[in-house]
Legacy VTK file of the C-alpha trace (Angstrom):
# vtk DataFile Version 3.0
C-alpha trace
ASCII
DATASET POLYDATA
POINTS 115 float
0.000 0.000 0.000
2.872 2.372 0.779
4.442 1.918 -2.649
1.143 2.687 -4.353
0.832 5.940 -2.423
4.379 6.943 -3.346
3.563 6.465 -7.037
0.283 8.374 -6.767
2.035 11.287 -5.065
3.997 12.104 -8.242
1.131 11.509 -10.662
0.098 15.187 -10.667
3.475 16.193 -12.082
2.963 13.924 -15.070
-0.754 14.214 -15.801
-1.289 17.955 -15.410
1.140 19.044 -18.176
-0.096 16.262 -20.470
-3.723 17.324 -20.045
-2.895 20.983 -20.652
-0.808 20.221 -23.756
-3.462 17.891 -25.197
-6.125 20.528 -24.657
-4.077 23.261 -26.321
-3.064 21.096 -29.298
-6.455 19.586 -30.017
-9.777 21.064 -30.974
-10.482 22.166 -27.392
-9.607 25.805 -28.050
-11.721 27.503 -30.699
-12.298 31.195 -31.355
-9.874 32.275 -28.645
-7.321 35.003 -29.103
-3.707 33.697 -28.953
-2.785 36.288 -26.319
-5.301 34.791 -23.878
-3.867 31.311 -24.525
-0.360 32.649 -23.872
-1.452 34.248 -20.607
-3.133 31.030 -19.459
0.046 29.124 -20.337
2.100 31.593 -18.264
-0.366 31.296 -15.380
-0.312 27.500 -15.349
3.463 27.412 -15.867
4.264 29.691 -12.926
1.667 27.913 -10.759
3.180 24.549 -11.674
6.654 25.889 -10.830
5.380 26.989 -7.416
3.873 23.530 -6.793
7.102 21.759 -7.745
9.262 24.075 -5.652
7.021 23.674 -2.604
6.899 19.880 -2.887
10.552 19.146 -3.604
12.535 22.014 -2.109
12.494 23.974 1.112
11.937 27.410 -0.362
11.908 30.584 1.681
8.810 32.627 2.417
10.101 35.465 0.244
10.334 33.145 -2.756
6.792 31.889 -2.200
5.581 35.458 -1.848
7.346 36.585 -5.033
5.985 33.666 -7.064
2.473 34.361 -5.802
2.944 38.037 -6.635
3.975 37.083 -10.184
0.852 34.918 -10.438
-1.219 37.874 -9.229
0.294 40.142 -11.893
-0.362 37.529 -14.603
-3.966 37.261 -13.406
-4.323 41.030 -13.572
-3.086 41.053 -17.169
-5.387 38.121 -17.942
-8.361 40.013 -16.539
-7.520 43.120 -18.594
-7.045 41.053 -21.754
-10.285 39.155 -21.139
-12.157 42.440 -20.748
-10.660 43.804 -23.979
-11.559 40.654 -25.950
-14.881 40.204 -24.097
-14.180 36.638 -22.950
-16.805 36.280 -20.230
-15.561 33.013 -18.680
-11.990 34.331 -18.528
-13.234 37.508 -16.857
-15.067 35.473 -14.208
-12.132 33.070 -13.725
-9.483 35.764 -13.436
-11.617 37.932 -11.148
-12.262 35.051 -8.765
-8.609 34.034 -8.718
-7.501 37.645 -8.243
-9.714 37.910 -5.172
-8.608 34.596 -3.702
-4.899 35.113 -4.367
-5.080 38.688 -3.112
-6.585 37.471 0.166
-3.924 34.754 0.448
-1.149 37.307 -0.043
-2.807 39.671 2.426
-3.112 37.007 5.122
0.432 35.770 4.450
1.808 39.295 4.796
-0.318 39.956 7.885
0.916 36.688 9.428
4.552 37.606 8.761
4.022 41.024 10.316
2.558 39.509 13.485
5.528 37.203 14.049
LINES 1 116
115 0 1 2 3 4 5 6 7 8 9 10 11 12 13 14 15 16 17 18 19 20 21 22 23 24 25 26 27 28 29 30 31 32 33 34 35 36 37 38 39 40 41 42 43 44 45 46 47 48 49 50 51 52 53 54 55 56 57 58 59 60 61 62 63 64 65 66 67 68 69 70 71 72 73 74 75 76 77 78 79 80 81 82 83 84 85 86 87 88 89 90 91 92 93 94 95 96 97 98 99 100 101 102 103 104 105 106 107 108 109 110 111 112 113 114
């Protein structure tokens, strides 16, 4: 049972990029501006980098904060681009993630200030 859990633990690092690449290469994306696809790729790439760094390395709080800040900036650009190209689902997605990530950064900064 232990060996099965060890294998399952690393499955997300293999399946997530495969699913994203298959979706982008196939017929899954239609009538979408290439800039929005690029911004989603940047968002998922930086998020995936943060996941890998947190799971395999002991990174400092400043590094986590900077990576989350980069994700926040990418989400802001994604929201602006989605508004310009009137992509309703991208507007909703980026707005929700902006709110959630902003609160996470706020609570992380507030927690560091209290210590």
